Backbone as CSV, one residue per row, in Angstrom:
resi,resn,N_x,N_y,N_z,CA_x,CA_y,CA_z,C_x,C_y,C_z
1,MET,0.845,-1.177,0.000,0.000,0.000,0.000,0.887,1.236,0.000
2,ALA,0.714,2.073,-0.976,1.518,3.289,-1.100,0.997,4.349,-0.146
3,GLU,1.922,5.071,0.429,1.539,6.112,1.379,1.308,7.420,0.633
4,GLU,0.299,8.160,1.060,0.002,9.460,0.460,1.115,10.437,0.793
5,LYS,1.498,11.228,-0.183,2.498,12.262,0.066,1.830,13.449,0.734
6,THR,2.565,14.076,1.630,2.036,15.246,2.311,2.149,16.457,1.388
7,ALA,1.517,17.538,1.782,1.484,18.742,0.946,2.884,19.282,0.679
8,GLU,3.784,19.241,1.691,5.122,19.778,1.481,5.922,18.921,0.508
9,GLU,5.647,17.617,0.440,6.358,16.764,-0.509,5.830,16.964,-1.925
10,LYS,4.539,17.264,-2.045,3.970,17.488,-3.375,4.501,18.776,-3.992
11,THR,4.712,19.810,-3.167,5.185,21.086,-3.687,6.697,21.083,-3.887
12,GLU,7.404,20.192,-3.231,8.858,20.098,-3.364,9.183,19.398,-4.676
13,THR,9.728,20.137,-5.636,10.003,19.553,-6.939,11.472,19.221,-7.110
14,ARG,12.360,19.936,-6.469,13.787,19.711,-6.637,14.289,18.703,-5.605
15,VAL,14.896,17.641,-6.113,15.495,16.636,-5.238,17.000,16.869,-5.260
16,PRO,17.595,17.128,-4.097,19.035,17.399,-4.075,19.848,16.143,-4.396
17,ARG,21.040,16.356,-4.915,21.970,15.244,-5.120,22.543,14.850,-3.765
18,HIS,23.084,13.670,-3.700,23.650,13.178,-2.434,24.707,14.127,-1.887
19,GLU,25.533,14.679,-2.766,26.607,15.582,-2.336,26.071,16.891,-1.756
20,GLU,24.831,17.239,-2.057,24.249,18.498,-1.603,23.500,18.376,-0.279
21,LEU,23.368,17.166,0.237,22.608,16.980,1.477,23.303,17.636,2.657
22,PRO,22.540,18.192,3.593,23.156,18.819,4.763,23.753,17.805,5.743
23,LEU,23.405,16.534,5.601,24.022,15.463,6.393,24.905,14.655,5.445
24,PRO,26.211,14.877,5.473,27.078,14.239,4.485,27.092,12.714,4.560
25,ASP,26.832,12.147,5.713,26.853,10.696,5.868,25.434,10.118,5.954
26,TYR,24.484,10.793,5.359,23.070,10.438,5.485,22.780,8.971,5.155
27,ASP,23.328,8.458,4.070,23.032,7.085,3.653,23.594,6.039,4.607
28,LEU,24.541,6.408,5.440,25.154,5.457,6.365,24.522,5.473,7.746
29,LEU,23.634,6.419,7.993,23.040,6.541,9.326,21.898,5.559,9.520
30,PRO,21.905,4.820,10.624,20.743,3.990,10.931,19.584,4.893,11.354
31,PRO,18.343,4.444,11.161,17.194,5.298,11.507,17.209,5.812,12.945
32,ALA,17.686,5.016,13.894,17.716,5.477,15.289,18.653,6.671,15.461
33,ALA,19.784,6.664,14.785,20.725,7.777,14.884,20.226,8.985,14.096
34,LEU,19.508,8.725,13.035,18.985,9.817,12.208,18.067,10.731,13.017
35,ARG,17.289,10.146,13.911,16.374,10.927,14.751,17.119,12.029,15.495
36,HIS,18.329,11.732,15.960,19.101,12.724,16.709,19.852,13.678,15.785
37,ARG,20.325,13.181,14.663,21.104,14.019,13.762,20.259,15.080,13.062
38,VAL,18.983,14.777,12.754,18.157,15.763,12.052,17.749,16.913,12.959
39,ARG,17.953,16.766,14.261,17.600,17.849,15.184,18.495,19.072,14.981
40,THR,19.637,18.895,14.319,20.538,20.022,14.076,20.142,20.811,12.828
41,LEU,19.216,20.275,12.036,18.857,20.908,10.764,17.736,21.935,10.934
42,ASP,17.799,22.973,10.112,16.690,23.919,10.055,15.634,23.352,9.093
43,GLU,14.544,24.092,8.907,13.446,23.585,8.079,13.869,23.363,6.628
44,ALA,14.676,24.252,6.077,15.117,24.100,4.685,15.982,22.849,4.514
45,GLY,16.907,22.632,5.437,17.758,21.446,5.369,16.965,20.169,5.534
46,LEU,15.985,20.207,6.432,15.139,19.039,6.656,14.297,18.728,5.424
47,ARG,13.828,19.761,4.753,13.064,19.557,3.504,13.918,18.889,2.430
48,GLU,15.182,19.274,2.348,16.081,18.662,1.378,16.254,17.170,1.659
49,VAL,16.478,16.829,2.925,16.647,15.429,3.294,15.350,14.655,3.043
50,LEU,14.214,15.268,3.352,12.924,14.626,3.129,12.683,14.375,1.643
51,ALA,13.004,15.341,0.793,12.830,15.160,-0.654,13.766,14.069,-1.178
52,TYR,14.987,14.037,-0.675,15.943,13.013,-1.101,15.462,11.620,-0.696
53,GLU,15.009,11.493,0.533,14.532,10.187,1.021,13.304,9.733,0.255
54,ALA,12.375,10.636,0.005,11.153,10.276,-0.721,11.476,9.827,-2.143
55,ALA,12.491,10.427,-2.750,12.847,10.090,-4.128,13.724,8.847,-4.231
56,HIS,14.491,8.539,-3.184,15.452,7.447,-3.289,15.067,6.232,-2.452
57,GLY,15.068,6.352,-1.144,14.834,5.193,-0.294,13.370,4.972,0.024
58,SER,12.676,6.042,0.307,11.264,6.014,0.691,11.010,5.011,1.801
59,ARG,11.904,5.008,2.811,11.759,4.110,3.965,10.758,4.724,4.932
60,LEU,9.709,4.003,5.228,8.625,4.526,6.058,9.112,5.017,7.422
61,PRO,9.921,4.249,8.180,10.369,4.766,9.484,11.160,6.069,9.360
62,VAL,11.962,6.182,8.322,12.764,7.397,8.119,11.856,8.562,7.752
63,LEU,10.913,8.334,6.858,9.971,9.396,6.485,9.177,9.864,7.703
64,GLN,8.788,8.945,8.566,8.046,9.324,9.774,8.888,10.203,10.690
65,VAL,10.161,9.851,10.854,11.060,10.665,11.690,11.206,12.063,11.100
66,LEU,11.417,12.137,9.799,11.617,13.435,9.147,10.358,14.292,9.208
67,ARG,9.211,13.690,8.970,7.948,14.449,9.028,7.640,14.926,10.445
68,ALA,7.925,14.077,11.430,7.680,14.475,12.825,8.564,15.665,13.202
69,ARG,9.826,15.626,12.784,10.716,16.744,13.101,10.302,18.010,12.364
70,LEU,9.827,17.868,11.134,9.347,19.021,10.378,8.148,19.648,11.088
71,ALA,7.262,18.821,11.600,6.111,19.332,12.352,6.566,20.065,13.613
72,GLU,7.576,19.525,14.295,8.105,20.192,15.495,8.665,21.568,15.158
73,LEU,9.388,21.657,14.053,9.958,22.950,13.649,8.859,23.947,13.310
74,ARG,7.807,23.490,12.671,6.689,24.381,12.339,5.956,24.863,13.580
75,GLU,5.989,24.063,14.640,5.321,24.443,15.888,6.207,25.309,16.771
76,GLY,7.402,25.664,16.286,8.238,26.598,17.030,9.521,26.010,17.587
77,ALA,9.775,24.730,17.402,11.021,24.153,17.889,12.195,24.757,17.133
78,GLU,13.322,24.840,17.801,14.537,25.387,17.200,15.512,24.241,16.925
79,PRO,16.326,24.376,15.882,17.368,23.369,15.662,18.314,23.332,16.856
80,SER,18.753,22.145,17.215,19.658,22.022,18.347,21.050,22.455,17.935
81,GLY,21.883,22.694,18.916,23.252,23.060,18.620,24.008,21.867,18.063
82,GLY,25.175,22.102,17.589,25.981,21.012,17.044,26.055,21.084,15.536
83,SER,26.918,20.289,15.020,27.133,20.271,13.576,26.561,18.995,12.982
84,PRO,25.774,19.102,11.911,25.260,17.897,11.282,26.357,17.036,10.679
85,SER,27.535,17.593,10.472,28.620,16.813,9.882,29.606,16.303,10.928
86,ALA,29.266,16.433,12.211,30.155,15.949,13.263,30.263,14.424,13.206
87,THR,31.369,13.909,13.724,31.563,12.463,13.746,30.507,11.827,14.624
88,ALA,29.882,10.810,14.096,28.837,10.101,14.823,29.426,8.847,15.465
89,PRO,28.967,8.467,16.647,29.504,7.271,17.300,29.327,6.017,16.459
90,GLU,28.234,5.939,15.702,28.014,4.751,14.888,28.947,4.684,13.692
91,LEU,29.678,5.754,13.423,30.628,5.788,12.321,32.043,6.045,12.838
92,ALA,32.343,5.538,14.008,33.656,5.768,14.609,34.751,5.158,13.740
93,PRO,35.924,5.763,13.751,37.016,5.200,12.952,37.412,3.819,13.463
94,ALA,37.965,3.040,12.585,38.380,1.686,12.944,39.508,1.739,13.973
95,ALA,39.582,0.717,14.786,40.621,0.637,15.799,41.975,0.430,15.126
96,ALA,43.007,0.910,15.777,44.357,0.729,15.244,44.695,-0.759,15.248
97,THR,45.379,-1.191,14.218,45.751,-2.596,14.143,47.164,-2.785,14.649
98,GLY,47.518,-4.013,14.872,48.860,-4.316,15.353,48.841,-4.563,16.844
99,SER,49.922,-5.063,17.330,50.033,-5.404,18.734,50.976,-4.435,19.434
100,ALA,50.622,-4.100,20.634,51.478,-3.219,21.423,52.495,-4.025,22.221
101,VAL,52.562,-5.327,21.987,53.488,-6.185,22.712,54.889,-6.021,22.134
102,SER,55.849,-5.868,23.013,57.249,-5.763,22.602,58.016,-6.892,23.294
103,PRO,59.247,-7.120,22.917,60.021,-8.163,23.618,60.098,-7.922,25.119
104,ALA,60.078,-6.675,25.534,60.159,-6.375,26.965,58.862,-6.719,27.695
105,THR,57.730,-6.685,26.984,56.452,-6.947,27.648,55.852,-8.307,27.311
106,SER,56.520,-9.085,26.451,55.968,-10.389,26.086,56.252,-11.409,27.177
107,GLY,55.496,-12.490,27.170,55.665,-13.559,28.152,56.857,-14.428,27.802
108,PRO,57.142,-15.422,28.652,58.284,-16.309,28.391,58.036,-17.173,27.156
109,ALA,59.103,-17.550,26.499,58.986,-18.417,25.327,58.499,-19.782,25.772
110,MET,57.639,-20.368,24.999,57.086,-21.676,25.359,57.233,-22.622,24.184
111,ASN,57.456,-23.879,24.481,57.439,-24.897,23.451,56.004,-25.375,23.305
112,PRO,55.566,-25.625,22.078,54.208,-26.121,21.908,54.093,-27.534,22.465
113,PRO,52.893,-27.936,22.788,52.735,-29.307,23.293,53.203,-30.305,22.243
114,SER,53.626,-31.467,22.713,54.204,-32.436,21.793,53.183,-33.017,20.832
115,HIS,51.942,-33.053,21.184,50.952,-33.601,20.262,50.480,-32.536,19.282
116,GLY,50.277,-32.922,18.061,49.721,-32.041,17.056,50.717,-31.249,16.253
117,THR,52.016,-31.356,16.535,52.979,-30.643,15.709,53.817,-31.661,14.943
118,PRO,53.980,-31.488,13.638,54.729,-32.470,12.856,56.194,-32.556,13.249
119,GLU,56.774,-31.472,13.752,58.194,-31.472,14.119,58.472,-32.264,15.381
120,ASN,57.492,-32.449,16.233,57.696,-33.114,17.516,56.531,-34.084,17.747
121,PRO,56.591,-35.283,17.136,55.478,-36.211,17.292,55.288,-36.612,18.749
122,ALA,54.137,-37.079,19.047,53.792,-37.452,20.424,54.756,-38.509,20.957
123,GLN,55.200,-38.293,22.160,56.104,-39.231,22.822,55.285,-40.085,23.787
124,PRO,55.651,-41.335,23.952,54.914,-42.142,24.943,55.098,-41.555,26.328
125,ARG,54.073,-41.558,27.080,54.112,-41.003,28.435,54.295,-42.146,29.447
126,SER,54.925,-41.806,30.497,55.076,-42.828,31.544,53.771,-42.928,32.311
127,THR,53.430,-44.110,32.728,52.177,-44.328,33.442,52.425,-44.538,34.918
128,GLY,53.583,-44.290,35.396,53.918,-44.635,36.754,53.905,-43.579,37.693
């Protein structure tokens, strides 16, 4: 079942390109994080994101979040502080690779157990 477009979506004819969106990482944001990130946008920026979503993804939960925030702005809410392009926790940089272990901090050298290595086949054990 197709959802009816609201009046603001019907009058919005220009769909911005991805590079023009006020949220540069918009396509990577999960819907839960989007709810918080759109609070930094003014009405014009929110309209751009809404037009882009309606034209490309048309995800119902995302459209609901965007429409609800647009209604809040129309009722007098102000955009929150912060930058829409700030680093988001869900997009944190990857952890550094490699080991911080050095010869000074490594444990003692160990020989592998005798079973399972081709260089040192299992030796009979004493049973006494």
